[in-house]
Every structure is written in C-alpha cells, then in structure tokens.
C-alpha positions as a Markdown table, in Angstrom:
| # | Residue | x | y | z |
|---|---|---|---|---|
| 1 | Unk | -59.0 | 11.6 | 25.6 |
| 2 | Unk | -60.5 | 8.9 | 23.5 |
| 3 | Unk | -63.5 | 8.6 | 21.7 |
| 4 | Unk | -63.8 | 5.0 | 23.2 |
| 5 | Unk | -63.8 | 6.5 | 26.9 |
| 6 | Unk | -66.3 | 9.2 | 25.9 |
| 7 | Unk | -68.7 | 6.3 | 24.8 |
| 8 | Unk | -68.1 | 4.4 | 27.6 |
| 9 | Unk | -68.9 | 7.3 | 29.9 |
| 10 | Unk | -72.1 | 8.3 | 28.5 |
| 11 | Unk | -73.2 | 4.5 | 28.5 |
| 12 | Unk | -72.3 | 4.2 | 32.3 |
| 13 | Unk | -74.2 | 7.5 | 33.2 |
| 14 | Unk | -77.6 | 5.7 | 31.1 |
| 15 | Unk | -76.9 | 2.8 | 33.1 |
| 16 | Unk | -77.1 | 4.8 | 36.5 |
| 17 | Unk | -80.2 | 6.2 | 35.9 |
| 18 | Unk | -79.2 | 9.7 | 33.5 |
| 19 | Unk | -81.9 | 8.4 | 31.1 |
| 20 | Unk | -82.9 | 12.1 | 30.3 |
| 21 | Unk | -81.0 | 13.5 | 27.5 |
| 22 | Unk | -80.9 | 16.6 | 25.1 |
| 23 | Unk | -78.2 | 16.5 | 22.6 |
| 24 | Unk | -76.9 | 18.6 | 19.5 |
| 25 | Unk | -74.1 | 20.1 | 18.0 |
| 26 | Unk | -72.5 | 23.5 | 18.1 |
| 27 | Unk | -69.5 | 25.4 | 16.7 |
| 28 | Unk | -66.4 | 25.4 | 18.3 |
| 29 | Unk | -66.1 | 29.4 | 18.7 |
| 30 | Unk | -69.4 | 29.0 | 20.7 |
| 31 | Unk | -68.8 | 26.0 | 22.9 |
| 32 | Unk | -67.5 | 27.8 | 25.6 |
| 33 | Unk | -70.5 | 29.7 | 26.2 |
| 34 | Unk | -72.8 | 26.7 | 26.0 |
| 35 | Unk | -70.9 | 25.0 | 28.4 |
| 36 | Unk | -71.0 | 28.2 | 30.8 |
| 37 | Unk | -74.7 | 28.5 | 30.2 |
| 38 | Unk | -75.4 | 24.7 | 31.4 |
| 39 | Unk | -72.8 | 25.0 | 34.5 |
| 40 | Unk | -74.8 | 28.2 | 35.5 |
| 41 | Unk | -78.3 | 26.8 | 35.0 |
| 42 | Unk | -78.0 | 23.1 | 35.8 |
| 43 | Unk | -74.9 | 23.2 | 37.9 |
| 44 | Unk | -73.1 | 21.1 | 35.5 |
| 45 | Unk | -69.6 | 21.3 | 37.3 |
| 46 | Unk | -70.5 | 19.6 | 40.5 |
| 47 | Unk | -68.5 | 16.6 | 41.6 |
| 48 | Unk | -69.9 | 13.3 | 41.9 |
| 49 | Unk | -70.0 | 13.2 | 45.7 |
| 50 | Unk | -71.7 | 16.6 | 45.7 |
| 51 | Unk | -74.1 | 15.0 | 42.7 |
| 52 | Unk | -74.6 | 12.1 | 45.0 |
| 53 | Unk | -75.9 | 14.4 | 47.8 |
| 54 | Unk | -78.4 | 16.4 | 45.7 |
| 55 | Unk | -79.8 | 13.1 | 44.3 |
| 56 | Unk | -80.3 | 11.7 | 47.7 |
| 57 | Unk | -82.6 | 14.9 | 48.4 |
| 58 | Unk | -84.8 | 14.4 | 45.6 |
| 59 | Unk | -83.4 | 16.6 | 43.1 |
| 60 | Unk | -82.3 | 15.5 | 39.7 |
| 61 | Unk | -78.5 | 14.9 | 38.7 |
| 62 | Unk | -77.1 | 16.7 | 35.5 |
| 63 | Unk | -73.9 | 15.7 | 33.5 |
| 64 | Unk | -72.7 | 17.4 | 30.7 |
| 65 | Unk | -70.5 | 15.2 | 27.9 |
| 66 | Unk | -68.9 | 16.7 | 24.8 |
| 67 | Unk | -66.2 | 15.7 | 22.1 |
| 68 | Unk | -65.1 | 17.3 | 19.1 |
| 69 | Unk | -66.4 | 16.0 | 15.4 |
| 70 | Unk | -64.1 | 14.2 | 13.6 |
| 71 | Unk | -63.1 | 16.3 | 10.5 |
| 72 | Unk | -64.6 | 19.6 | 12.0 |
| 73 | Unk | -64.6 | 22.4 | 14.0 |
| 74 | Unk | -67.5 | 21.5 | 15.9 |
| 75 | Unk | -68.3 | 19.9 | 19.1 |
| 76 | Unk | -71.1 | 16.9 | 19.6 |
| 77 | Unk | -72.6 | 17.2 | 23.1 |
| 78 | Unk | -75.0 | 15.6 | 25.6 |
| 79 | Unk | -76.5 | 16.8 | 28.4 |
| 80 | Unk | -78.0 | 13.7 | 30.7 |
| 81 | Unk | -80.4 | 14.1 | 33.6 |
| 82 | Unk | -82.2 | 11.6 | 36.0 |
| 83 | Unk | -85.8 | 11.8 | 37.3 |
| 84 | Unk | -86.2 | 14.4 | 40.0 |
| 85 | Unk | -86.8 | 17.7 | 40.6 |
| 86 | Unk | -84.7 | 20.0 | 38.3 |
| 87 | Unk | -84.6 | 23.1 | 35.9 |
| 88 | Unk | -83.4 | 21.1 | 33.2 |
| 89 | Unk | -87.3 | 19.4 | 33.2 |
| 90 | Unk | -88.9 | 22.9 | 32.7 |
| 91 | Unk | -86.4 | 24.4 | 30.1 |
| 92 | Unk | -85.4 | 21.7 | 28.2 |
| 93 | Unk | -88.3 | 20.8 | 26.3 |
| 94 | Unk | -86.7 | 19.0 | 23.5 |
| 95 | Unk | -85.8 | 16.2 | 26.1 |
| 96 | Unk | -86.2 | 12.5 | 25.0 |
| 97 | Unk | -86.0 | 9.0 | 26.9 |
| 98 | Unk | -82.9 | 6.9 | 26.1 |
| 99 | Unk | -85.1 | 3.9 | 26.5 |
| 100 | Unk | -87.6 | 5.0 | 23.8 |
| 101 | Unk | -87.2 | 3.6 | 20.5 |
| 102 | Unk | -87.7 | 7.2 | 18.7 |
| 103 | Unk | -85.5 | 8.5 | 21.6 |
| 104 | Unk | -82.4 | 6.7 | 21.6 |
| 105 | Unk | -79.0 | 8.8 | 23.0 |
| 106 | Unk | -76.7 | 8.7 | 19.6 |
| 107 | Unk | -73.4 | 9.6 | 18.7 |
| 108 | Unk | -74.0 | 11.4 | 15.4 |
| 109 | Unk | -75.1 | 9.0 | 12.6 |
| 110 | Unk | -72.7 | 6.6 | 13.5 |
| 111 | Unk | -73.8 | 5.1 | 16.7 |
| 112 | Unk | -76.8 | 4.6 | 19.0 |
| 113 | Unk | -77.2 | 3.4 | 22.6 |
| 114 | Unk | -79.8 | 0.6 | 23.2 |
| 115 | Unk | -80.7 | -2.0 | 25.5 |
| 116 | Unk | -79.6 | -5.8 | 24.1 |
| 117 | Unk | -80.3 | -9.0 | 26.0 |
| 118 | Unk | -78.0 | -11.1 | 27.9 |
| 119 | Unk | -77.3 | -14.5 | 28.4 |
| 120 | Unk | -79.0 | -14.9 | 31.9 |
| 121 | Unk | -82.2 | -13.1 | 30.8 |
| 122 | Unk | -81.7 | -9.8 | 31.4 |
| 123 | Unk | -80.9 | -6.5 | 29.0 |
| 124 | Unk | -77.7 | -4.2 | 29.1 |
| 125 | Unk | -76.7 | -0.9 | 27.6 |
| 126 | Unk | -74.3 | -1.2 | 24.7 |
| 127 | Unk | -73.9 | 0.9 | 21.8 |
| 128 | Unk | -74.6 | -0.3 | 18.3 |
| 129 | Unk | -74.1 | 1.3 | 14.6 |
| 130 | Unk | -76.9 | 2.9 | 13.1 |
| 131 | Unk | -79.0 | 1.2 | 10.2 |
| 132 | Unk | -77.5 | 3.7 | 7.5 |
| 133 | Unk | -74.0 | 3.2 | 9.3 |
| 134 | Unk | -73.9 | -0.7 | 8.6 |
| 135 | Unk | -75.8 | -0.2 | 5.2 |
| 136 | Unk | -72.6 | 2.2 | 4.0 |
| 137 | Unk | -70.4 | -0.1 | 5.3 |
| 138 | Unk | -72.1 | -3.0 | 3.0 |
| 139 | Unk | -71.5 | -1.1 | 0.2 |
| 140 | Unk | -68.1 | -0.3 | 0.9 |
| 141 | Unk | -67.7 | -4.2 | 1.4 |
| 142 | Unk | -69.1 | -4.6 | -2.3 |
| 143 | Unk | -67.6 | -1.8 | -3.9 |
| 144 | Unk | -64.1 | -3.5 | -2.5 |
| 145 | Unk | -64.7 | -7.2 | -3.8 |
| 146 | Unk | -65.7 | -6.0 | -7.1 |
| 147 | Unk | -62.2 | -4.4 | -7.2 |
| 148 | Unk | -60.6 | -7.6 | -8.7 |
| 149 | Unk | -57.1 | -6.1 | -9.7 |
| 150 | Unk | -55.9 | -6.8 | -6.1 |
| 151 | Unk | -57.1 | -7.4 | -2.5 |
| 152 | Unk | -55.8 | -4.2 | -1.1 |
| 153 | Unk | -59.2 | -2.9 | -1.0 |
| 154 | Unk | -61.0 | -5.5 | 0.8 |
| 155 | Unk | -58.3 | -5.8 | 3.3 |
| 156 | Unk | -58.3 | -2.0 | 3.7 |
| 157 | Unk | -61.9 | -2.0 | 4.6 |
| 158 | Unk | -61.5 | -5.1 | 6.9 |
| 159 | Unk | -58.7 | -3.0 | 8.7 |
| 160 | Unk | -61.2 | -0.3 | 9.2 |
| 161 | Unk | -63.8 | -2.7 | 10.8 |
| 162 | Unk | -61.1 | -3.9 | 13.3 |
| 163 | Unk | -60.1 | -0.7 | 14.3 |
| 164 | Unk | -64.2 | 0.4 | 15.9 |
| 165 | Unk | -64.8 | 0.6 | 19.6 |
| 166 | Unk | -65.4 | -3.0 | 20.6 |
| 167 | Unk | -68.9 | -2.7 | 22.6 |
| 168 | Unk | -71.3 | -5.9 | 22.2 |
| 169 | Unk | -73.3 | -4.8 | 20.0 |
| 170 | Unk | -70.9 | -3.5 | 17.9 |
| 171 | Unk | -68.9 | -6.6 | 17.6 |
| 172 | Unk | -72.2 | -8.2 | 16.9 |
| 173 | Unk | -72.6 | -5.8 | 14.1 |
| 174 | Unk | -69.2 | -6.4 | 12.8 |
| 175 | Unk | -69.1 | -10.6 | 12.9 |
| 176 | Unk | -72.5 | -10.4 | 10.9 |
| 177 | Unk | -70.5 | -8.1 | 8.3 |
| 178 | Unk | -67.6 | -10.4 | 8.2 |
| 179 | Unk | -70.2 | -13.3 | 7.4 |
| 180 | Unk | -71.7 | -10.6 | 4.7 |
| 181 | Unk | -68.3 | -10.0 | 3.1 |
| 182 | Unk | -67.4 | -13.6 | 2.9 |
| 183 | Unk | -71.0 | -14.5 | 1.1 |
| 184 | Unk | -70.4 | -11.7 | -1.4 |
| 185 | Unk | -66.6 | -13.0 | -1.9 |
| 186 | Unk | -67.7 | -16.1 | -2.6 |
| 187 | Unk | -71.0 | -15.4 | -5.0 |
| 188 | Unk | -68.4 | -12.9 | -6.8 |
| 189 | Unk | -65.0 | -14.5 | -6.9 |
| 190 | Unk | -65.8 | -17.9 | -7.2 |
| 191 | Unk | -62.7 | -19.2 | -8.9 |
| 192 | Unk | -60.5 | -17.1 | -6.5 |
| 193 | Unk | -58.9 | -18.8 | -3.3 |
| 194 | Unk | -61.3 | -18.5 | -0.3 |
| 195 | Unk | -60.9 | -15.7 | 2.0 |
| 196 | Unk | -61.4 | -16.0 | 5.8 |
| 197 | Unk | -62.2 | -12.6 | 7.4 |
| 198 | Unk | -59.8 | -11.1 | 10.4 |
| 199 | Unk | -61.0 | -11.4 | 13.9 |
| 200 | Unk | -63.5 | -8.7 | 15.6 |
| 201 | Unk | -62.6 | -5.8 | 17.5 |
| 202 | Unk | -60.9 | -6.2 | 20.9 |
| 203 | Unk | -63.3 | -5.8 | 24.2 |
| 204 | Unk | -63.8 | -2.5 | 25.6 |
| 205 | Unk | -61.8 | -2.3 | 28.7 |
| 206 | Unk | -62.8 | 0.0 | 31.5 |
| 207 | Unk | -61.7 | 3.6 | 31.3 |
| 208 | Unk | -61.5 | 6.0 | 34.2 |
| 209 | Unk | -63.0 | 9.5 | 33.3 |
| 210 | Unk | -60.8 | 11.2 | 31.5 |
| 211 | Unk | -60.6 | 15.0 | 30.6 |
| 212 | Unk | -58.8 | 17.7 | 29.0 |
| 213 | Unk | -59.6 | 21.2 | 29.3 |
| 214 | Unk | -62.3 | 22.7 | 27.0 |
| 215 | Unk | -60.3 | 25.7 | 26.2 |
| 216 | Unk | -57.0 | 23.8 | 24.7 |
| 217 | Unk | -59.5 | 22.0 | 22.5 |
| 218 | Unk | -61.2 | 24.9 | 21.2 |
| 219 | Unk | -58.1 | 27.1 | 20.9 |
| 220 | Unk | -56.3 | 24.0 | 19.0 |
| 221 | Unk | -59.7 | 23.6 | 16.4 |
| 222 | Unk | -59.8 | 27.4 | 16.0 |
| 223 | Unk | -55.9 | 27.7 | 15.3 |
| 224 | Unk | -56.6 | 24.2 | 12.8 |
| 225 | Unk | -54.8 | 22.2 | 14.8 |
| 226 | Unk | -55.7 | 18.5 | 15.5 |
| 227 | Unk | -58.3 | 19.0 | 19.2 |
| 228 | Unk | -55.7 | 16.7 | 21.3 |
| 229 | Unk | -51.9 | 16.9 | 21.0 |
| 230 | Unk | -49.0 | 17.5 | 23.6 |
| 231 | Unk | -47.7 | 21.0 | 22.3 |
| 232 | Unk | -49.4 | 23.8 | 23.5 |
| 233 | Unk | -51.8 | 26.1 | 21.9 |
| 234 | Unk | -51.9 | 28.9 | 24.0 |
| 235 | Unk | -53.5 | 32.4 | 22.3 |
| 236 | Unk | -55.8 | 35.2 | 23.5 |
| 237 | Unk | -58.9 | 34.6 | 21.7 |
| 238 | Unk | -60.9 | 33.6 | 24.5 |
| 239 | Unk | -60.3 | 37.3 | 26.3 |
| 240 | Unk | -62.5 | 40.1 | 24.9 |
| 241 | Unk | -60.7 | 42.8 | 23.0 |
| 242 | Unk | -59.9 | 45.6 | 24.9 |
| 243 | Unk | -59.8 | 43.7 | 28.4 |
| 244 | Unk | -56.8 | 42.1 | 27.9 |
| 245 | Unk | -54.3 | 42.6 | 30.9 |
| 246 | Unk | -50.5 | 42.4 | 30.7 |
| 247 | Unk | -48.3 | 40.1 | 31.6 |
| 248 | Unk | -47.5 | 40.1 | 34.9 |
| 249 | Unk | -45.3 | 36.9 | 35.7 |
| 250 | Unk | -42.3 | 38.7 | 36.1 |
| 251 | Unk | -43.8 | 41.2 | 38.6 |
| 252 | Unk | -44.7 | 37.6 | 41.1 |
| 253 | Unk | -40.6 | 38.4 | 42.0 |
| 254 | Unk | -40.9 | 41.9 | 42.7 |
| 255 | Unk | -43.8 | 42.8 | 44.3 |
| 256 | Unk | -46.3 | 39.9 | 44.9 |
| 257 | Unk | -45.8 | 37.0 | 47.6 |
| 258 | Unk | -44.6 | 33.9 | 46.8 |
| 259 | Unk | -47.3 | 31.7 | 44.5 |
| 260 | Unk | -48.6 | 28.9 | 46.8 |
| 261 | Unk | -48.2 | 25.3 | 45.7 |
| 262 | Unk | -50.4 | 22.3 | 46.1 |
| 263 | Unk | -54.1 | 21.1 | 46.6 |
| 264 | Unk | -55.4 | 24.3 | 47.8 |
| 265 | Unk | -53.3 | 26.8 | 45.8 |
| 266 | Unk | -55.9 | 27.4 | 43.7 |
| 267 | Unk | -58.4 | 28.2 | 46.6 |
| 268 | Unk | -55.7 | 30.4 | 48.1 |
| 269 | Unk | -55.1 | 32.5 | 44.9 |
| 270 | Unk | -58.7 | 33.0 | 44.2 |
| 271 | Unk | -59.1 | 35.0 | 47.8 |
| 272 | Unk | -55.9 | 36.8 | 47.3 |
| 273 | Unk | -57.5 | 38.0 | 44.3 |
| 274 | Unk | -61.1 | 38.5 | 45.4 |
| 275 | Unk | -61.0 | 42.3 | 44.6 |
| 276 | Unk | -59.9 | 42.3 | 40.9 |
| 277 | Unk | -62.3 | 38.9 | 40.4 |
| 278 | Unk | -65.1 | 40.8 | 42.0 |
| 279 | Unk | -64.2 | 44.2 | 39.4 |
| 280 | Unk | -64.0 | 41.3 | 36.8 |
| 281 | Unk | -67.5 | 40.4 | 37.0 |
| 282 | Unk | -69.2 | 44.1 | 37.4 |
| 283 | Unk | -67.7 | 44.6 | 34.4 |
| 284 | Unk | -69.2 | 41.4 | 32.8 |
| 285 | Unk | -66.4 | 39.7 | 32.3 |
| 286 | Unk | -66.9 | 35.7 | 31.3 |
| 287 | Unk | -65.6 | 33.3 | 33.6 |
| 288 | Unk | -63.5 | 32.0 | 31.0 |
| 289 | Unk | -61.8 | 35.3 | 30.3 |
| 290 | Unk | -61.3 | 35.5 | 34.1 |
| 291 | Unk | -59.8 | 32.2 | 34.2 |
| 292 | Unk | -57.4 | 32.7 | 31.2 |
| 293 | Unk | -56.0 | 36.0 | 33.0 |
| 294 | Unk | -55.3 | 34.2 | 36.3 |
| 295 | Unk | -53.4 | 30.8 | 34.2 |
| 296 | Unk | -51.6 | 33.8 | 32.4 |
| 297 | Unk | -50.6 | 35.3 | 36.0 |
| 298 | Unk | -50.3 | 32.4 | 38.1 |
| 299 | Unk | -49.9 | 29.2 | 36.0 |
| 300 | Unk | -50.8 | 25.4 | 36.2 |
| 301 | Unk | -53.1 | 26.0 | 39.5 |
| 302 | Unk | -55.8 | 27.2 | 37.2 |
| 303 | Unk | -55.6 | 24.7 | 34.2 |
| 304 | Unk | -58.7 | 23.4 | 35.4 |
| 305 | Unk | -62.0 | 22.6 | 33.5 |
| 306 | Unk | -64.1 | 25.7 | 33.3 |
| 307 | Unk | -67.3 | 24.7 | 35.6 |
| 308 | Unk | -64.9 | 23.4 | 38.0 |
| 309 | Unk | -63.4 | 27.3 | 38.3 |
| 310 | Unk | -67.1 | 28.6 | 38.3 |
| 311 | Unk | -67.8 | 26.5 | 41.5 |
| 312 | Unk | -64.1 | 27.7 | 43.0 |
| 313 | Unk | -65.0 | 31.3 | 42.3 |
| 314 | Unk | -68.5 | 30.9 | 44.1 |
| 315 | Unk | -66.9 | 29.4 | 47.1 |
| 316 | Unk | -64.0 | 31.9 | 47.2 |
| 317 | Unk | -66.2 | 34.7 | 47.1 |
| 318 | Unk | -67.8 | 33.5 | 50.2 |
| 319 | Unk | -64.7 | 33.4 | 52.3 |
| 320 | Unk | -63.0 | 36.0 | 53.7 |
| 321 | Unk | -59.4 | 36.6 | 55.3 |
| 322 | Unk | -58.9 | 38.1 | 59.0 |
| 323 | Unk | -56.0 | 40.3 | 59.3 |
| 324 | Unk | -53.4 | 38.7 | 61.6 |
| 325 | Unk | -50.0 | 39.7 | 63.3 |
| 326 | Unk | -47.0 | 39.9 | 60.9 |
| 327 | Unk | -44.8 | 36.6 | 60.4 |
| 328 | Unk | -48.0 | 34.5 | 61.1 |
| 329 | Unk | -49.9 | 32.8 | 58.2 |
| 330 | Unk | -53.3 | 34.5 | 57.5 |
| 331 | Unk | -56.1 | 32.6 | 58.6 |
| 332 | Unk | -59.7 | 32.0 | 57.0 |
| 333 | Unk | -62.7 | 32.1 | 58.0 |
| 334 | Unk | -65.7 | 30.3 | 57.2 |
| 335 | Unk | -68.7 | 31.4 | 55.6 |
| 336 | Unk | -71.3 | 33.2 | 57.7 |
| 337 | Unk | -73.8 | 30.1 | 57.1 |
| 338 | Unk | -71.2 | 27.9 | 59.3 |
| 339 | Unk | -71.6 | 30.7 | 61.6 |
| 340 | Unk | -75.7 | 30.2 | 61.5 |
| 341 | Unk | -75.5 | 26.7 | 62.1 |
| 342 | Unk | -73.2 | 27.0 | 65.2 |
| 343 | Unk | -75.8 | 29.6 | 66.6 |
| 344 | Unk | -78.8 | 26.9 | 65.7 |
| 345 | Unk | -76.7 | 24.1 | 67.4 |
| 346 | Unk | -76.1 | 26.0 | 70.4 |
| 347 | Unk | -79.7 | 27.2 | 70.5 |
| 348 | Unk | -81.3 | 23.7 | 70.2 |
| 349 | Unk | -78.9 | 21.6 | 72.1 |
| 350 | Unk | -78.4 | 19.4 | 69.2 |
| 351 | Unk | -76.3 | 19.4 | 66.3 |
| 352 | Unk | -78.3 | 20.6 | 63.1 |
| 353 | Unk | -77.5 | 18.8 | 59.9 |
| 354 | Unk | -77.1 | 21.1 | 57.2 |
| 355 | Unk | -79.2 | 21.9 | 54.3 |
| 356 | Unk | -77.8 | 21.2 | 50.7 |
| 357 | Unk | -77.5 | 25.1 | 50.0 |
| 358 | Unk | -75.7 | 25.5 | 53.3 |
| 359 | Unk | -73.0 | 22.8 | 52.3 |
| 360 | Unk | -72.8 | 24.0 | 48.9 |
| 361 | Unk | -72.2 | 27.3 | 50.1 |
| 362 | Unk | -69.5 | 26.3 | 53.1 |
| 363 | Unk | -66.2 | 24.8 | 52.5 |
| 364 | Unk | -65.5 | 20.9 | 51.6 |
| 365 | Unk | -66.0 | 18.2 | 54.1 |
| 366 | Unk | -63.5 | 17.6 | 56.5 |
| 367 | Unk | -62.1 | 21.1 | 56.8 |
| 368 | Unk | -63.6 | 22.1 | 59.9 |
| 369 | Unk | -67.1 | 22.3 | 59.1 |
| 370 | Unk | -69.7 | 20.0 | 61.0 |
| 371 | Unk | -70.9 | 18.0 | 57.9 |
| 372 | Unk | -71.2 | 14.2 | 58.5 |
| 373 | Unk | -71.8 | 11.6 | 56.0 |
| 374 | Unk | -74.5 | 9.1 | 57.7 |
| 375 | Unk | -73.6 | 6.0 | 55.6 |
| 376 | Unk | -71.7 | 5.2 | 52.6 |
| 377 | Unk | -73.4 | 6.3 | 49.2 |
| 378 | Unk | -74.2 | 3.6 | 46.9 |
| 379 | Unk | -72.3 | 3.2 | 43.9 |
| 380 | Unk | -75.5 | 4.1 | 41.5 |
| 381 | Unk | -76.0 | 7.6 | 43.2 |
| 382 | Unk | -72.0 | 8.2 | 43.1 |
| 383 | Unk | -72.5 | 9.3 | 39.5 |
C-alpha cells in the first residue's frame, strides 16, 4: 500500500462525482469500530458494480478511505459520497464540498485537492501542497543555504523534494521552490559556484486499487511496528476478553470435513458455521471478532477486509442448505426473495425485474438468478 495510491484513488473518486466529504483522525484502537459503523450505516463495503447499480437508481454512492498517519498510531480517514438519497446527508452534518474553497479535501496539513486549469481551457483535479507546507519548505531551503560549511544540507533538502508525489500541482510547486532556492543561493553565496537544482519529481503513474486488511495494519501499529510489512503480526487484541475460542486447526483433520478452496470457499464455510455465527451475533460479538475466529479456524479464506466480510455474512445468513442423500454434494437453495420473484413472474407472465434491495439480498449475478443487466455501465458509474 503506497501513500500515492491512496491519494490517486481519492482524486479519481472526486473526479467521478464523489464531491461531498467528511474527514478526520482516529486512534488505531478505535479505527475498526469506525470502519464497522460506516459499513453498517452507509454500506461502504459494496463492490463497485453494486455502487454502480445503486447510483443508477438515484441513491448516493459512498466510499471510505483511510491511511495511517506517518510517525503516529492514528489513521487519517475520508468518507466520500455523491449527490443523491443517502443517510450520510442526514447524519453527517459536517459534510463539505470539495469544489468549495473552504471545503477542500485535505491530506492532513500537507496536501489539498483542488481544480487546476489545463492547456485546453478546461480544469482537472490535482493535489497541491498547502500554503503552510510550502512556507515550511522555503524555511528549510533558507536554513540549508545559510549552512556554509558544505553543500550537504541543501542537497538533502532537494533530495526530499524529489521524493514528493509527482501530481501536477505538486510538480509546479516543486519547480517554484527550485527557482526560489536558486535565487536565494545567488543572493547569499555570491562568490560560490553556480548551482543548478535537480530534476522535479517523476510523473504519477496510474495504479490499480490496492488494499490491505485494516486488522493487520491496526495490529502492527499497536505492537509498535511499521504499518506495512511482509512479516505477520497476529494477535488476539481484536477478540474480547473471555470470548477467545480455542485453536481448532488440529480438529479439522479429526472431525470436520475437508476445508474447501477457491473463490466460493468463504461462502461455503459461512454456511457451515451458520449456527456459531448466529450465536456470536446474539452474544453481541463484533464482526471483527467473528472474522478473527474464522480466520484462526480456516485460514486464508477469511483474510478479507471487514466490510466485505460483513456483506458476505449478511448474504450467507439468508441462504439455507437442503439436506441430500449421502455421497452427493450439499445443494444450496436461494433465498426466499428469488422464490417470490419467480412466483410473480408466473403470475404476470413476464419477467419481473428485481429491485435493488431484492438483488442485494440475493446471490451474485450469474449464479442462477434472473438478474439481467440492460447495458454496459459507463466508466463514471462504476466507481
């Protein structure tokens, strides 16, 4: 997970209509609860195709972004939503519009997202450093130039400038800082050799959406490690005291059936553990505690983000298993909503198109349902 990738994802979302935003800072130990609250209230765990269908029906699309703040155990978070009917407009009173001068989307105190003119006369969204940050860079440059013992100080500052994310607005500001440094060098060190600043930061290349499990990042931060790394940081901090289940990986070989693999493994295992999950929900377990229990029991099948896990649990609890004869696989019957749709189809003689709530409660398209896409969605509607 790169900082530039998250900044690029925020920029792309705002350019596609997610102009309303609410942002803040939250401690690492409270982040999972915040993520779960947004997933429950605003359905931030939907896929981009589900958000596309939601926006087609007039509802607002909602997206949630977060990134650990450098040098701290806190998270920067942003909740973005489009125009339309959504609970976010009613409950998030501190919402602001990214196109307003006083409501710009900011990355802490370092960067702000704003519209900049293009050569063809239009405008485009890009990141720029805040005025306070530019002033801090100018002070660092002046202090480095006045260190006349050697040139290592100014070289170190210039090296830091080159490593900034190369968005259009940032590159323009770095060019202005280079010119400021060159003028100040000529004014302070008149007898010294002429100095040419290094190149500007490289251009930002498009990156596909990258995501890391929030649980892993929170665990690493609470254990005093870097937020991202290859080594694992498994702990039981997310499970409430007194509710830690024993390790049962060894029991899988003794009594439980073979653990399925593949794309549908998570859904099959959720159906298998339906009784346990309902018991945990009745005992007011958090979804993260349930996911950690399943992760310890079945492994990588549940190494998924919390919003996606919540959505899969909701779907799995509406599916029931039909007992069959021995030696055959278990047959999965669709939810009653699909049965009602078939009854309505037989009554009217025409295929009734399912509503958004019915499609959301049913299984995924292409798995036996009568969900039909009218046309290929536009790129702006996908996100």
